[in-house]
Steps between C-alpha positions, in 0.01 A plus 500: 500500500532348842237315702446821697137564594333827413170672562322597179244776557238586240276806508201477267162661449237334720305424183771241417453314830326185374703476181831547682409256780395238246816553297732472801316190619564340159876561533551211744844422360620840629250627758422291807278768653453872533356764730280783379361815654325815388714808443452868422714630215631856521731702275524677167519175297191346666197494271177578681236299314171585668332815629527354852876460461531857374304630800708295747824585318633144483455191284347182640774245447600152596837398649615141451815353654662164449827352628690288250848427369646795307521301176131407528410864564668600173314225311171605655561864410569401138169312490311786665643750251351292220170405664428848641658721232358852519350450848743737673576254780781640712750259653815480704721221626686510831725243667360293785751441778296232669170326433312247707201420714482547875335183616357439843620148568357272762684487833 
């Protein structure tokens, strides 16, 4: 694998929020930070857990994104597959063309 950066996106049940955040925070050798937001899961494979979800017609989910080298993303996925086996976390990896911070420097 090259040193190419990728964006790893995870979609998990909101009930896994604390556990997943704690786990990712413990993976400091691979994950330098991540961004999370609430999401609404739709589709035939989505499992609606509560009566409220069934009424609304979507699952309350969590979306987590992290930017990291492709090789680290594969290592992290291997760890997640062990640590969260059976949790039905959905993931995808996409290339990142550019990554940085727009900084307002002093004049």
